[in-house]
SEKOLTI-27513 format. One record per atom (N, C-alpha, C): x, y, z; residue in one letter; residue number from 1; atom name. Coordinates in steps of 0.1 Angstrom, whole numbers. Atoms other than C-alpha are relative to their C-alpha. Example, Ala and Ser with C-alpha at 12.3 -4.5 7.8 and 13.67 -1.06 7.14 Angstrom:
BEGIN
east,north,up,res,n,atom
9,-12,0,A,1,N
123,-45,78,A,1,CA
9,12,0,A,1,C
-9,-11,0,S,2,N
137,-11,71,S,2,CA
-8,11,8,S,2,C
// end
This chain:
BEGIN
east,north,up,res,n,atom
3,-11,-12,P,1,N
1291,1170,-544,P,1,CA
-10,3,-6,P,1,C
11,-8,-5,E,2,N
1259,1182,-534,E,2,CA
-1,7,11,E,2,C
-2,-11,-7,G,3,N
1250,1214,-520,G,3,CA
10,9,-2,G,3,C
-11,-6,0,F,4,N
1275,1229,-533,F,4,CA
-2,10,-16,F,4,C
-2,-8,10,T,5,N
1280,1258,-560,T,5,CA
15,7,-7,T,5,C
-14,0,6,F,6,N
1311,1262,-582,F,6,CA
-3,13,-9,F,6,C
-6,-6,10,E,7,N
1323,1289,-604,E,7,CA
1,-4,-12,E,7,C
-4,9,11,E,8,N
1338,1269,-627,E,8,CA
4,-14,8,E,8,C
-4,12,-5,A,9,N
1345,1232,-627,A,9,CA
3,-9,-12,A,9,C
-8,8,8,N,10,N
1371,1210,-644,N,10,CA
5,-14,5,N,10,C
2,12,-2,V,11,N
1366,1173,-635,V,11,CA
4,-14,-13,V,11,C
-5,12,7,E,12,N
1391,1146,-652,E,12,CA
3,-14,7,E,12,C
0,9,-6,N,13,N
1397,1111,-645,N,13,CA
2,-11,-11,N,13,C
-6,10,10,T,14,N
1421,1084,-659,T,14,CA
-10,-12,0,T,14,C
4,12,1,S,15,N
1403,1055,-648,S,15,CA
-13,1,10,S,15,C
12,2,-9,G,16,N
1365,1050,-629,G,16,CA
-10,12,-7,G,16,C
10,-11,4,Q,17,N
1333,1069,-632,Q,17,CA
0,12,6,Q,17,C
1,-13,0,I,18,N
1328,1103,-633,I,18,CA
-14,1,6,I,18,C
19,-2,-2,A,19,N
1290,1116,-610,A,19,CA
4,10,5,A,19,C
-1,-13,-1,F,20,N
1287,1153,-609,F,20,CA
-14,4,5,F,20,C
16,-5,0,Y,21,N
1255,1168,-592,Y,21,CA
2,11,7,Y,21,C
2,-11,-5,A,22,N
1266,1202,-579,A,22,CA
-3,9,-10,A,22,C
2,-14,10,D,23,N
1256,1236,-597,D,23,CA
12,9,-3,D,23,C
-10,-10,10,V,24,N
1279,1255,-619,V,24,CA
-6,13,-3,V,24,C
9,-9,11,K,25,N
1274,1289,-627,K,25,CA
7,5,-11,K,25,C
-4,-2,14,G,26,N
1299,1287,-653,G,26,CA
-2,-14,-6,G,26,C
-4,14,9,T,27,N
1315,1259,-677,T,27,CA
3,-12,11,T,27,C
-3,19,-2,L,28,N
1314,1221,-664,L,28,CA
7,-8,-10,L,28,C
-7,3,7,S,29,N
1340,1205,-680,S,29,CA
3,-17,7,S,29,C
3,9,-4,A,30,N
1336,1167,-675,A,30,CA
9,-15,-8,A,30,C
-8,10,11,K,31,N
1364,1140,-693,K,31,CA
8,-13,11,K,31,C
-9,12,-3,S,32,N
1372,1103,-684,S,32,CA
4,-13,-11,S,32,C
-6,9,14,S,33,N
1394,1079,-704,S,33,CA
-2,-12,4,S,33,C
5,14,-5,S,34,N
1384,1048,-688,S,34,CA
-11,2,11,S,34,C
12,3,-13,G,35,N
1348,1048,-671,G,35,CA
-9,12,-9,G,35,C
12,-9,3,G,36,N
1313,1066,-673,G,36,CA
2,19,4,G,36,C
3,-15,-3,V,37,N
1301,1103,-670,V,37,CA
-10,0,3,V,37,C
15,-3,-4,R,38,N
1271,1112,-653,R,38,CA
-3,14,9,R,38,C
2,-16,-6,V,39,N
1259,1149,-648,V,39,CA
-16,1,4,V,39,C
14,-7,-3,G,40,N
1227,1160,-635,G,40,CA
-7,3,16,G,40,C
2,-7,-13,E,41,N
1203,1172,-608,E,41,CA
5,16,3,E,41,C
-8,-9,1,N,42,N
1219,1203,-615,N,42,CA
-3,11,-7,N,42,C
2,-6,9,T,43,N
1219,1236,-631,T,43,CA
17,8,-3,T,43,C
-12,-3,8,I,44,N
1249,1246,-651,I,44,CA
0,12,-10,I,44,C
0,-13,11,G,45,N
1259,1277,-673,G,45,CA
5,-9,-17,G,45,C
1,4,11,S,46,N
1274,1253,-701,S,46,CA
8,-16,3,S,46,C
-4,18,-1,L,47,N
1286,1212,-705,L,47,CA
9,-2,-7,L,47,C
-7,11,10,S,48,N
1312,1193,-720,S,48,CA
6,-10,13,S,48,C
-1,15,-3,A,49,N
1312,1158,-712,A,49,CA
7,-11,-7,A,49,C
-8,14,11,V,50,N
1336,1131,-728,V,50,CA
4,-8,8,V,50,C
-6,16,-5,A,51,N
1338,1093,-721,A,51,CA
5,-4,-12,A,51,C
-5,9,10,S,52,N
1365,1078,-738,S,52,CA
-2,-15,-4,S,52,C
7,8,0,S,53,N
1353,1049,-732,S,53,CA
-11,-8,13,S,53,C
12,4,-14,G,54,N
1321,1041,-709,G,54,CA
-12,10,-5,G,54,C
16,-8,2,A,55,N
1284,1060,-712,A,55,CA
2,7,5,A,55,C
0,-13,-4,A,56,N
1277,1094,-706,A,56,CA
-14,5,0,A,56,C
15,-5,-2,S,57,N
1244,1104,-690,S,57,CA
0,17,2,S,57,C
2,-10,-5,V,58,N
1230,1139,-682,V,58,CA
-14,4,2,V,58,C
15,5,-5,K,59,N
1197,1137,-664,K,59,CA
-6,11,11,K,59,C
6,-12,-9,S,60,N
1175,1166,-650,S,60,CA
8,12,5,S,60,C
-10,-14,0,A,61,N
1198,1196,-657,A,61,CA
-5,10,-9,A,61,C
6,-10,7,T,62,N
1188,1228,-666,T,62,CA
18,8,-5,T,62,C
-16,-9,4,V,63,N
1219,1247,-688,V,63,CA
-1,10,-9,V,63,C
2,-17,0,K,64,N
1220,1282,-696,K,64,CA
3,2,-14,K,64,C
-4,-2,14,E,65,N
1240,1279,-726,E,65,CA
2,-15,-7,E,65,C
0,9,7,D,66,N
1256,1249,-747,D,66,CA
0,-14,10,D,66,C
-6,11,-4,V,67,N
1260,1210,-742,V,67,CA
5,-8,-9,V,67,C
-9,11,9,S,68,N
1287,1188,-757,S,68,CA
-2,-13,7,S,68,C
-4,9,-3,V,69,N
1287,1154,-749,V,69,CA
5,-12,-9,V,69,C
-8,9,11,E,70,N
1311,1126,-769,E,70,CA
3,-10,6,E,70,C
-8,16,-2,T,71,N
1319,1091,-764,T,71,CA
5,-7,-12,T,71,C
-4,12,6,S,72,N
1337,1066,-780,S,72,CA
-5,-8,-5,S,72,C
3,11,-1,S,73,N
1328,1037,-768,S,73,CA
-14,-5,11,S,73,C
11,6,-11,G,74,N
1293,1032,-751,G,74,CA
-13,17,0,G,74,C
10,-8,2,S,75,N
1260,1048,-746,S,75,CA
-3,14,0,S,75,C
0,-14,0,I,76,N
1247,1084,-746,I,76,CA
-12,4,5,I,76,C
12,-5,-6,L,77,N
1217,1096,-727,L,77,CA
-3,8,4,L,77,C
0,-10,-1,I,78,N
1205,1127,-723,I,78,CA
-21,5,5,I,78,C
15,2,-3,E,79,N
1169,1130,-703,E,79,CA
-4,11,9,E,79,C
3,-17,-8,E,80,N
1150,1162,-688,E,80,CA
12,10,0,E,80,C
-8,-12,-3,V,81,N
1173,1185,-696,V,81,CA
-3,9,-12,V,81,C
-1,-15,10,A,82,N
1172,1223,-714,A,82,CA
10,4,-1,A,82,C
-9,-6,-3,C,83,N
1195,1240,-728,C,83,CA
-1,9,-15,C,83,C
-3,-5,13,A,84,N
1207,1259,-757,A,84,CA
2,-8,-13,A,84,C
-6,7,12,K,85,N
1226,1241,-784,K,85,CA
3,-12,5,K,85,C
-6,10,-3,L,86,N
1230,1205,-778,L,86,CA
7,-7,-10,L,86,C
-10,6,9,R,87,N
1255,1186,-797,R,87,CA
2,-10,3,R,87,C
0,12,-7,V,88,N
1259,1151,-791,V,88,CA
8,-14,-12,V,88,C
-4,5,12,K,89,N
1283,1126,-811,K,89,CA
7,-16,12,K,89,C
-5,11,-9,N,90,N
1294,1088,-802,N,90,CA
2,-9,-13,N,90,C
-10,11,10,S,91,N
1316,1063,-822,S,91,CA
-8,-14,0,S,91,C
7,12,3,S,92,N
1301,1033,-816,S,92,CA
-9,-2,17,S,92,C
12,-2,-11,G,93,N
1268,1028,-789,G,93,CA
-11,6,-8,G,93,C
16,-4,3,S,94,N
1231,1041,-790,S,94,CA
1,18,7,S,94,C
0,-12,0,I,95,N
1222,1077,-788,I,95,CA
-15,0,7,I,95,C
17,-4,-3,H,96,N
1187,1087,-764,H,96,CA
1,14,3,H,96,C
1,-15,-1,L,97,N
1173,1118,-763,L,97,CA
-19,-2,5,L,97,C
12,2,-7,S,98,N
1142,1120,-738,S,98,CA
-2,10,8,S,98,C
3,-9,-7,D,99,N
1123,1150,-727,D,99,CA
7,12,0,D,99,C
-10,-14,2,V,100,N
1145,1179,-740,V,100,CA
0,9,-8,V,100,C
5,-14,6,K,101,N
1141,1212,-748,K,101,CA
17,7,-2,K,101,C
-13,-8,6,A,102,N
1168,1230,-768,A,102,CA
1,8,-13,A,102,C
-1,-8,13,E,103,N
1172,1256,-797,E,103,CA
6,-3,-9,E,103,C
-9,6,14,E,104,N
1196,1236,-821,E,104,CA
5,-12,11,E,104,C
-7,13,-6,I,105,N
1204,1200,-816,I,105,CA
5,-7,-16,I,105,C
-6,8,9,E,106,N
1229,1180,-835,E,106,CA
4,-10,4,E,106,C
0,12,-4,G,107,N
1235,1144,-832,G,107,CA
8,-7,-10,G,107,C
-11,9,11,E,108,N
1263,1121,-846,E,108,CA
-1,-12,5,E,108,C
-5,13,-6,N,109,N
1264,1084,-844,N,109,CA
7,-7,-12,N,109,C
-4,9,12,S,110,N
1287,1059,-864,S,110,CA
-2,-14,2,S,110,C
0,18,-1,S,111,N
1277,1025,-851,S,111,CA
-13,-2,12,S,111,C
7,3,-6,G,112,N
1244,1020,-832,G,112,CA
-17,8,-2,G,112,C
13,-9,9,E,113,N
1206,1035,-832,E,113,CA
2,11,9,E,113,C
3,-15,-3,I,114,N
1196,1072,-824,I,114,CA
-18,-3,3,I,114,C
11,-2,-4,R,115,N
1164,1074,-804,R,115,CA
-8,12,7,R,115,C
3,-14,-4,C,116,N
1145,1107,-796,C,116,CA
-14,-5,5,C,116,C
14,2,-8,N,117,N
1112,1108,-771,N,117,CA
-3,17,5,N,117,C
8,-15,-5,N,118,N
1093,1143,-766,N,118,CA
13,8,1,N,118,C
-12,-12,3,V,119,N
1123,1165,-782,V,119,CA
-5,11,-5,V,119,C
6,-12,7,M,120,N
1114,1200,-787,M,120,CA
12,10,-2,M,120,C
-10,-8,7,V,121,N
1136,1223,-811,V,121,CA
-9,9,-6,V,121,C
4,-12,2,A,122,N
1130,1258,-812,A,122,CA
5,1,-16,A,122,C
-6,-1,11,G,123,N
1156,1260,-845,G,123,CA
-1,-12,-7,G,123,C
2,11,12,D,124,N
1169,1232,-866,D,124,CA
7,-11,12,D,124,C
-6,13,-8,M,125,N
1177,1194,-853,M,125,CA
3,-7,-13,M,125,C
-6,7,11,K,126,N
1200,1175,-876,K,126,CA
2,-13,6,K,126,C
-6,16,0,L,127,N
1209,1134,-871,L,127,CA
4,-10,-10,L,127,C
-5,6,10,S,128,N
1232,1118,-887,S,128,CA
4,-17,4,S,128,C
-5,17,-5,N,129,N
1239,1077,-883,N,129,CA
9,-8,-13,N,129,C
-8,7,12,T,130,N
1266,1059,-902,T,130,CA
-8,-17,-1,T,130,C
2,19,-3,S,131,N
1253,1020,-892,S,131,CA
-13,-3,11,S,131,C
9,0,-7,G,132,N
1221,1020,-874,G,132,CA
-15,8,0,G,132,C
15,-9,2,G,133,N
1182,1030,-873,G,133,CA
-2,12,8,G,133,C
6,-13,-7,M,134,N
1166,1062,-861,M,134,CA
-14,-1,3,M,134,C
15,-1,-1,E,135,N
1135,1066,-847,E,135,CA
-4,12,10,E,135,C
-2,-15,-6,I,136,N
1121,1101,-836,I,136,CA
-14,-1,4,I,136,C
13,3,-6,D,137,N
1086,1098,-813,D,137,CA
-2,14,8,D,137,C
6,-9,-3,G,138,N
1064,1127,-807,G,138,CA
11,12,2,G,138,C
-7,-14,4,C,139,N
1091,1153,-817,C,139,CA
-1,11,-6,C,139,C
6,-13,10,D,140,N
1089,1186,-830,D,140,CA
14,8,-4,D,140,C
-12,-8,1,A,141,N
1118,1212,-845,A,141,CA
-7,11,-13,A,141,C
2,-6,9,A,142,N
1115,1240,-869,A,142,CA
3,-4,-15,A,142,C
-6,7,9,N,143,N
1135,1222,-892,N,143,CA
6,-13,3,N,143,C
-3,9,-2,L,144,N
1145,1189,-892,L,144,CA
11,-11,-13,L,144,C
-9,6,6,K,145,N
1173,1169,-911,K,145,CA
6,-14,5,K,145,C
-5,11,-6,L,146,N
1177,1131,-905,L,146,CA
8,-10,-14,L,146,C
-11,8,10,T,147,N
1204,1110,-922,T,147,CA
5,-10,4,T,147,C
-5,14,-5,S,148,N
1210,1073,-923,S,148,CA
9,-7,-12,S,148,C
-5,8,7,S,149,N
1237,1052,-942,S,149,CA
-7,-15,-2,S,149,C
5,8,-1,S,150,N
1223,1020,-931,S,150,CA
-7,-7,11,S,150,C
9,3,-7,G,151,N
1192,1017,-917,G,151,CA
-11,8,-1,G,151,C
14,-8,3,S,152,N
1154,1029,-912,S,152,CA
0,10,7,S,152,C
3,-10,-7,I,153,N
1144,1059,-900,I,153,CA
-18,0,0,I,153,C
19,-3,-3,R,154,N
1106,1063,-886,R,154,CA
-1,9,11,R,154,C
4,-13,-12,G,155,N
1089,1092,-866,G,155,CA
-10,6,-1,G,155,C
15,-8,-4,T,156,N
1058,1111,-850,T,156,CA
6,15,-3,T,156,C
-5,-11,-9,L,157,N
1063,1145,-851,L,157,CA
-14,8,1,L,157,C
14,-8,-5,L,158,N
1035,1171,-838,L,158,CA
-1,13,-8,L,158,C
4,-6,12,T,159,N
1035,1196,-867,T,159,CA
1,1,-16,T,159,C
-4,5,12,E,160,N
1033,1195,-901,E,160,CA
13,6,-4,E,160,C
-12,-5,7,K,161,N
1064,1201,-923,K,161,CA
-1,-4,-17,K,161,C
-1,6,14,I,162,N
1071,1198,-960,I,162,CA
11,-8,-3,I,162,C
-11,12,0,F,163,N
1090,1165,-965,F,163,CA
9,-1,-13,F,163,C
-6,1,14,V,164,N
1118,1158,-988,V,164,CA
8,-13,1,V,164,C
-8,12,-7,A,165,N
1126,1120,-985,A,165,CA
4,-10,-9,A,165,C
-10,9,10,D,166,N
1149,1096,-1004,D,166,CA
6,-14,5,D,166,C
-6,13,-9,A,167,N
1157,1060,-995,A,167,CA
3,-8,-14,A,167,C
-9,4,10,T,168,N
1182,1045,-1021,T,168,CA
-10,-14,-1,T,168,C
4,14,1,S,169,N
1170,1010,-1011,S,169,CA
-9,-4,10,S,169,C
10,2,-14,G,170,N
1140,1005,-991,G,170,CA
-12,8,-7,G,170,C
11,-4,8,S,171,N
1105,1018,-994,S,171,CA
-1,18,8,S,171,C
8,-12,-6,V,172,N
1088,1058,-985,V,172,CA
-9,2,4,V,172,C
15,-3,-1,D,173,N
1058,1066,-967,D,173,CA
4,13,9,D,173,C
1,-11,-4,V,174,N
1057,1103,-958,V,174,CA
-16,7,1,V,174,C
17,-8,4,P,175,N
1024,1126,-952,P,175,CA
7,12,-14,P,175,C
6,-7,15,K,176,N
1015,1146,-985,K,176,CA
2,14,6,K,176,C
-2,-14,-5,T,177,N
1020,1182,-964,T,177,CA
5,9,-3,T,177,C
-2,-13,9,T,178,N
1023,1214,-978,T,178,CA
4,11,7,T,178,C
0,-13,-8,S,179,N
1029,1237,-951,S,179,CA
12,-5,12,S,179,C
-10,5,-10,G,180,N
1058,1237,-921,G,180,CA
11,7,-4,G,180,C
-17,3,4,G,181,N
1093,1237,-921,G,181,CA
3,-8,-6,G,181,C
-5,9,9,M,182,N
1117,1214,-942,M,182,CA
-1,-9,10,M,182,C
-4,15,-6,C,183,N
1120,1173,-929,C,183,CA
4,-3,-12,C,183,C
-9,7,7,E,184,N
1148,1162,-950,E,184,CA
1,-14,9,E,184,C
-3,12,-3,V,185,N
1149,1125,-945,V,185,CA
3,-12,-10,V,185,C
-5,6,10,T,186,N
1174,1103,-965,T,186,CA
11,-9,7,T,186,C
-6,10,-4,T,187,N
1188,1068,-961,T,187,CA
3,-10,-8,T,187,C
-3,8,9,T,188,N
1207,1045,-983,T,188,CA
-4,-15,2,T,188,C
4,14,0,S,189,N
1200,1013,-972,S,189,CA
-10,0,13,S,189,C
8,0,-9,G,190,N
1165,1010,-951,G,190,CA
-12,8,-9,G,190,C
11,-6,1,S,191,N
1130,1022,-950,S,191,CA
-4,11,7,S,191,C
5,-17,-7,I,192,N
1114,1057,-942,I,192,CA
-12,1,4,I,192,C
17,3,-5,K,193,N
1079,1061,-923,K,193,CA
0,10,9,K,193,C
2,-9,-5,M,194,N
1073,1092,-910,M,194,CA
-18,6,-1,M,194,C
13,-4,-3,S,195,N
1041,1104,-898,S,195,CA
-6,16,6,S,195,C
8,-8,-15,I,196,N
1018,1135,-877,I,196,CA
-6,0,9,I,196,C
10,6,-16,V,197,N
1004,1132,-842,V,197,CA
-10,4,-4,V,197,C
12,-4,5,E,198,N
968,1135,-850,E,198,CA
-4,9,13,E,198,C
// end
């Protein structure tokens, strides 16, 4: 529904897609057992979106508190979103964050790539990937922790960091800066290449 404002909203679906574009003063909970979840063009108190089988996307949303998005099989897209804490978790599929402002971000992926473009975090940004690469483009946070078990990690940050990088099997190329927050980058199988935008 469009043009409505709800105090709270709880939407569940066993088969088919959920699309929610109304404003919610409190918590919006959207859960689909078989099908995607789309939320956007709205202002929300807090958001919890779960898609057991299907993609989940949050676009052009202002969230006063936290956002949690989880899928078992499907991609996650978070675009043009401002929130407090953002938590994304995916079992199989890609995670893409673009034009996001948050106080804290946690991202976890089991199989698939993680891509971040123009993501600004006031506090900590922690991303982990079991199988798949990670690309961070034009992003920044007070501190970063990027981990991949199998896959390369590449990124450009906006401000200097103190880099601690370790690639068990692969090359490491990070700036030798000695100021700023911590940026820990670890991969078991793959290379690491980080740089600071001039």
